[in-house]
C-alpha positions as CSV (number, residue, x, y, z in Angstrom):
1,M,-55.2,27.0,109.4
2,N,-51.1,26.1,109.2
3,C,-50.6,22.1,108.0
4,I,-48.3,20.1,106.9
5,I,-48.1,16.9,105.2
6,V,-46.5,13.7,106.4
7,D,-46.3,11.0,104.8
8,D,-43.4,8.2,103.6
9,E,-45.2,7.5,99.8
10,P,-44.2,10.7,98.0
11,L,-47.0,10.4,95.3
12,A,-49.7,10.2,98.2
13,R,-48.1,13.4,100.0
14,E,-48.4,14.7,96.7
15,A,-52.2,13.6,95.9
16,I,-53.0,15.6,99.3
17,E,-51.1,18.8,98.4
18,L,-53.2,19.5,96.1
19,L,-56.2,18.6,97.9
20,T,-54.9,21.2,100.6
21,K,-54.6,23.8,97.0
22,D,-58.3,23.6,96.0
23,I,-58.8,24.9,100.6
24,S,-58.0,28.9,100.2
25,S,-57.8,28.9,104.2
26,L,-55.2,25.9,104.1
27,N,-51.8,27.8,104.7
28,L,-48.9,24.4,103.5
29,T,-46.3,25.0,105.3
30,G,-43.9,22.1,105.1
31,T,-44.5,18.0,103.7
32,F,-42.4,15.5,104.9
33,N,-41.8,11.3,104.5
34,N,-41.2,10.5,108.1
35,A,-42.0,12.0,111.1
36,A,-39.1,13.0,112.6
37,S,-38.2,15.2,110.2
38,A,-42.0,16.8,110.9
39,A,-40.8,17.1,114.6
40,Q,-37.5,18.9,113.5
41,F,-39.6,21.0,111.7
42,M,-42.9,21.9,114.6
43,D,-40.1,22.6,117.3
44,Q,-39.6,26.2,114.8
45,N,-42.8,27.1,113.4
46,V,-46.4,26.3,114.7
47,V,-48.8,23.5,112.4
48,D,-52.2,23.9,113.5
49,L,-53.0,20.6,111.7
50,I,-51.1,17.7,110.6
51,F,-52.5,14.9,107.6
52,L,-50.7,12.0,108.4
53,D,-50.2,8.8,106.9
54,I,-50.0,5.7,109.9
55,Q,-47.6,3.2,108.3
56,M,-44.2,4.8,107.7
57,P,-40.5,3.6,109.2
58,G,-39.1,4.2,112.0
59,I,-42.0,6.7,114.7
60,N,-45.5,4.7,113.1
61,G,-48.9,8.2,112.7
62,I,-50.0,6.8,115.6
63,E,-46.6,6.5,117.9
64,F,-46.1,10.8,116.8
65,A,-50.5,11.5,117.1
66,K,-49.1,10.0,120.2
67,M,-45.5,13.3,120.9
68,I,-47.8,15.9,120.2
69,S,-49.8,18.8,121.6
70,K,-52.9,18.1,121.3
71,R,-54.7,21.8,120.4
72,T,-51.8,20.2,117.2
73,L,-54.9,19.1,114.8
74,I,-54.5,15.7,113.1
75,I,-57.0,14.1,109.8
76,F,-55.0,10.6,109.5
77,T,-54.6,9.0,105.7
78,T,-54.1,5.6,104.7
79,A,-55.0,2.8,103.1
80,Y,-55.6,0.9,105.1
81,S,-58.6,0.9,107.7
82,E,-57.6,-1.5,110.3
83,Y,-56.3,1.0,112.4
84,A,-59.6,3.7,112.9
85,L,-60.0,2.6,116.4
86,D,-56.0,3.6,117.6
87,S,-56.2,7.1,115.9
88,Y,-59.4,7.1,117.9
89,E,-57.2,7.4,120.5
90,V,-55.7,10.4,119.8
91,D,-58.4,12.4,119.3
92,A,-57.8,12.7,115.3
93,I,-59.5,14.8,113.9
94,D,-61.0,12.3,110.8
95,Y,-60.1,9.2,109.3
96,L,-59.2,9.6,105.2
97,I,-58.4,6.2,103.5
98,K,-56.6,6.5,100.3
99,P,-57.3,7.0,97.4
100,V,-58.8,10.5,99.4
101,D,-61.9,10.9,97.6
102,P,-62.5,15.6,97.3
103,E,-65.0,15.4,98.6
104,R,-64.5,13.6,101.6
105,F,-61.3,15.4,102.4
106,K,-63.3,18.7,102.1
107,K,-65.4,17.6,104.9
108,A,-62.7,16.5,106.9
109,V,-61.0,19.4,106.6
110,T,-64.1,21.0,107.6
111,K,-65.0,19.6,110.9
112,A,-60.8,20.6,111.8
113,F,-61.7,24.2,111.1
114,S,-64.6,24.5,113.5
115,Y,-62.8,22.6,116.1
116,H,-60.3,25.2,115.4
117,S,-62.6,27.6,116.2
118,L,-63.8,25.9,119.7
119,L,-59.7,26.3,120.6
120,L,-59.7,29.6,119.7
121,Q,-62.7,30.2,121.7
122,E,-61.9,28.9,125.1
123,D,-58.2,30.9,124.4
124,K,-60.3,34.0,124.0
125,E,-62.2,32.9,127.1
126,N,-58.4,33.1,129.6
127,I,-58.1,36.5,128.4
128,E,-59.7,39.7,129.5
129,T,-58.5,42.4,127.5
130,A,-59.1,45.6,129.4
131,A,-56.6,48.7,128.5
132,D,-53.9,49.3,126.3
133,E,-51.3,48.7,129.2
134,Y,-53.0,45.3,130.7
135,F,-54.7,42.9,130.0
136,F,-56.6,39.9,132.8
137,V,-55.3,36.8,132.9
138,K,-57.8,32.9,133.9
139,S,-54.8,31.4,136.0
140,E,-57.1,28.8,139.0
141,R,-60.2,29.9,138.5
142,K,-59.2,33.7,139.2
143,Y,-58.3,36.6,136.8
144,F,-54.9,38.4,137.2
145,K,-54.1,41.6,136.3
146,V,-51.2,42.1,134.4
147,N,-49.2,44.8,133.3
148,F,-47.8,44.3,129.2
149,E,-44.5,46.4,130.7
150,D,-43.6,43.5,133.3
151,I,-44.3,40.3,131.5
152,L,-40.3,39.0,130.5
153,F,-40.9,36.4,128.4
154,V,-43.6,34.1,127.5
155,E,-43.5,30.0,127.0
156,G,-46.0,27.5,125.2
157,L,-45.6,24.0,126.9
158,K,-48.8,21.6,125.3
159,D,-51.8,22.8,126.1
160,Y,-50.6,26.1,128.4
161,V,-48.4,29.1,128.1
162,I,-46.3,30.5,131.1
163,L,-45.9,34.4,131.8
164,Q,-42.8,35.1,133.1
165,L,-43.7,38.0,135.6
166,N,-40.7,39.5,138.6
167,E,-41.6,37.7,141.0
168,Q,-44.4,35.5,139.2
169,R,-45.6,32.6,137.2
170,I,-48.7,32.3,136.2
171,I,-49.8,29.7,133.9
172,T,-52.7,29.4,131.6
173,R,-54.7,27.5,129.6
174,M,-53.6,29.1,125.8
175,N,-52.6,29.1,122.6
176,L,-48.7,30.5,122.1
177,K,-50.3,32.2,118.8
178,A,-53.5,33.1,120.1
179,I,-51.5,35.6,122.9
180,Y,-48.8,36.3,120.9
181,D,-51.9,37.6,118.6
182,L,-53.1,40.2,122.0
183,L,-49.4,41.4,122.9
184,P,-48.2,45.4,121.9
185,K,-45.6,44.2,119.0
186,S,-44.6,47.0,119.7
187,I,-41.9,46.1,122.7
188,F,-43.1,41.9,121.7
189,L,-41.3,39.1,119.3
190,R,-41.6,35.9,119.2
191,V,-38.3,34.2,118.5
192,N,-38.6,30.5,118.8
193,K,-41.2,28.2,118.1
194,S,-42.3,27.9,122.4
195,Y,-41.4,32.1,123.4
196,I,-42.1,35.6,123.3
197,V,-39.6,38.3,124.5
198,N,-40.1,41.3,125.8
199,T,-37.7,43.3,124.3
200,T,-37.6,46.0,126.6
201,Q,-36.5,43.5,129.0
202,I,-33.8,42.2,127.5
203,E,-30.6,42.3,129.0
204,A,-27.9,40.9,126.3
205,F,-28.5,38.7,123.6
206,D,-25.6,37.0,121.0
207,N,-26.2,35.6,117.9
208,N,-27.3,31.8,119.3
209,D,-29.2,33.5,122.9
210,I,-31.2,36.6,124.7
211,F,-31.0,37.1,128.3
212,I,-33.0,38.5,130.4
213,K,-32.7,37.8,134.8
214,N,-31.0,34.6,135.2
215,Y,-32.7,32.8,131.8
216,E,-31.3,31.6,128.5
217,I,-33.3,31.3,125.5
218,A,-32.9,30.3,122.6
219,I,-33.2,32.2,119.5
220,G,-34.5,29.4,116.7
221,N,-33.2,29.3,113.4
222,S,-36.8,30.3,111.2
223,Y,-36.9,33.7,114.3
224,R,-33.2,34.9,113.8
225,D,-33.2,37.7,110.7
226,S,-36.5,38.6,112.1
227,F,-35.2,38.7,115.2
228,F,-32.5,40.4,114.6
229,E,-33.7,43.4,111.8
230,E,-37.8,44.2,114.5
231,F,-34.6,44.1,117.3
232,V,-32.1,46.3,116.0
233,T,-34.8,48.7,114.5
234,R,-36.4,49.2,117.6
235,K,-33.1,49.9,119.6
236,R,-32.7,52.9,116.4
237,K,-36.0,53.8,117.0
238,R,-36.3,54.0,121.1
239,N,-32.7,56.0,120.4
């Protein structure tokens, strides 16, 4: 799982960072001293788990937890036990008191992995892979056949994804990363945190945006280099 640490205390961030390094299946992608900078990072990057302090200047941990998707799991790390009840209201995976005990930390992460697996299983149940050219997507209690080549783009919207076709939008409860793993990488590219585009449907692009039909899709800063490298390479191969 990709994880980040959000805590205004440098020593606390360092302590949690050392604990994450002892768990090989955790990929620490960033540390932040406030919720605003963490939110900006999450706009461009996939984050599965946050180790989150509660008492911070500006947006506190509880407020921040209410702002993000429930598919991003939260383990609170705080020096104060009185916030435990509030943590349950935002469905936190666990609540750790500083200084965090290493064994207690491992138990919390194990719980997070178990819940993450359930989310992935839920995603798989909404997709039925049938062939190399199409899959079936569950929406409104039915499974719709979707040809890969007919998808203009896929948009992630909190706990759902939207498959935009020429004359149809299909909405299903799923994680954007999970659906990206199922799409053929020969034609699909992720261009920001919330969008995957079908490169064969791109009609125009510049340094900041992609144009497909009447849609304008921003290219994320952290995705820009890979988009231009891979998209240009694919065009050369087709020509």
